[in-house]
N, C-alpha and C positions, 0 to 999 in steps of 0.2 A: 615270456612276457609277464606272466603272473608273478614270478619271483622278482623281476625288476620293479614292478609296481609296489610290491611289499617292501623292498629295500628303499624305494623312494619315499614311501610313507614313513618308514622308520627314520630316514634321514631328516625329513621335514619335522617329525615329532621331536627328534633330538635337538634340532636347531631351535624349535619353538621353546623347548624346556630351557635352553640356554639364553634365549633372547627375551622371552616374556618377563622373567624376574628382573631384568635390567631396565625395562621400560620406565618404571617409576623414577629410577635414578637418572635416566636419560632425559625425561621430561623435567626433572628438578634441575639438571645441569643446564637445560635450555632456558628455564625460568631465570636461573642465576645469570646466564649470559645476557638476558634481556635487562637485568638490573645493573650490570656493569656498564658504565658510560663508555660510549664509543668515541666521543669527541671531546675536544678541549672545552667547547661550550657547555656540554653536560657536566663536566667536572667543575667548571666555574659556577654554574648554577647551584650545584650541590654544595660547593664551598660557601656560597652566600647564605644558605639556609641550614647548614650543618650545626650540630652541637659541638662544643669545644673538642671533645675526644675525636669525633669523626673529622672535624676540620683539619686537624694536624695530619691525619692520614691522607685526606684528599689533597692537601697542599703538597705533600710529598709526591703524590701521583702526578700532580701538575708539573712540579719541578723535574720529575723524571722525564716526562714528555718533552718539556722545554729543553732538556739536556741532550736530546737525541738530534744529532746533526744530520744523520742520514749517511755519514761517511765514517768508516773505521779510523781513517787517518785524522779526521777532525775531532772525533771522540777522544783519540789518544792525546791530541794537543790540549783539549779541555781537561782531561784527567791530569796531565802533567802540570798544567797551570794551577789546578786546584791543589795538587800535592805540594807545589812550591809555596802556595799561599799558606797551607797548613804548617809549613816549616818557617813561615814568615820571611821567605826569600822573595821579596816583592819584585826585584829586578828580573829574576828568572820567571816569575809568574807573568809579568808584563811581556816578556819576550815570547813565551808560549802563547799567550792570548793575542799578541800582535800577529804572530804567524797564523793563528786561527782566524782572526778578523780579516787578514789579507786574503786568505784562501777561501773563506766562507763568509763574505760580507753580508749575506742575508740571514745569518744565524744569530739571532738576538742574544742568546746566552753568552756567546763569545764577547760581545760588547759589554754586557752586564758584568761579567766576571772581570774583564779588564778594568772596568770602572772601579770595582772594589779594590783591585790591586793598586791602581793609581791613587785612590783615596788613602789607602794604608801607607803608600810611599809619599804621601803629602804632596801629590801632584794633582791639585784640585781642579784646575782648568781642564786638563784632559779627562778627569773623572766625570765632570759635568757633561762634556761633549759626548763621551761614551754612553752615559746614562740617557741622554737625549736620543742617541741613535738606537739604543736598546729599546726604549719606549716607543719610538717610531715604528719599530719592527714588531714589538709585542706590548701593546698598551695595557695589557692585563697583568704584567709582571709586577706583582705586589712587592717583591723584594727590591726591584729596581726603583719603584716609586718610593719605598721606604728609604732607600739609599739617597735619593734626591732630597728627601726631607732632612736626612742627617746632614747633608752638605749645607742646605739652607740654615739649619740650626747652628752648625759649626761657624758659619759666617754671620751669625747674629741677626737672622731674618726669621723671627719666630712665626710671623703671619704666613709666609710662604711655606715654611716647614709644616705648620699646622695643616694648611690646605693639602699638602702632599700626603701627610699622614691620614687625613680624612679620605683622600682618594684611595689610598691603600686599604683602609678599613672597609670601604664600600665593597671592595673585591674580596677581602679576607677579614671578616669581622672578628675573628678570634686570634689574630696575629698578636702574640704576647708583646713583642717589642713595640709594635704600633700602638697598642693600648697604653703601654707605659708612657710612650712619648706624648700621646694625646693628653693623658692625665697630667703629666708634668707641664706641658705647654699651656693647657687650659688655665691652670692656676696663674701662670706668668701673664698670659694675655688678659685674664680677668682683672689682674692687678693693674695692668696698663690702662684698661678701660676706665677704671675709677679715677 
């Protein structure tokens, strides 16, 4: 019994020597875990108050979250549609995104991406309809709001375009394209007011 107790003490001592030095790094990892936002709402709040360098990273995190359909098959359709868009094969992109929206109608990113494909294919009516659906599902999608502003601007409605860009800026204050659009249109709208 005495030898067992000695061995047990040695085992506890050895474990303590291995675990105790790790405790500061474990507590630091736990602190880091508390700093990492767990929800979309946390990311959106951080985006609103971030400096420009952090805003770009947070925006990418949000877009990565929004791109998760929850289905490997739907993620594949999204990826194939995006690859077709990168090749400027608008018809193939539309087909992939149509399959995606047919099979996952509650997945906002599918509607948003198909709207971009429609817009690039100069199918503006379907683009607007898809943007409306995307924003009904995800009203915080600053890129979809920006896309809506682009459509309004394309059709010569600078007031509505400006309003859309302002809405996108309220969510993502450091979105470079939104900032450029607001600067460009503010000059045009000020000239009209005179």
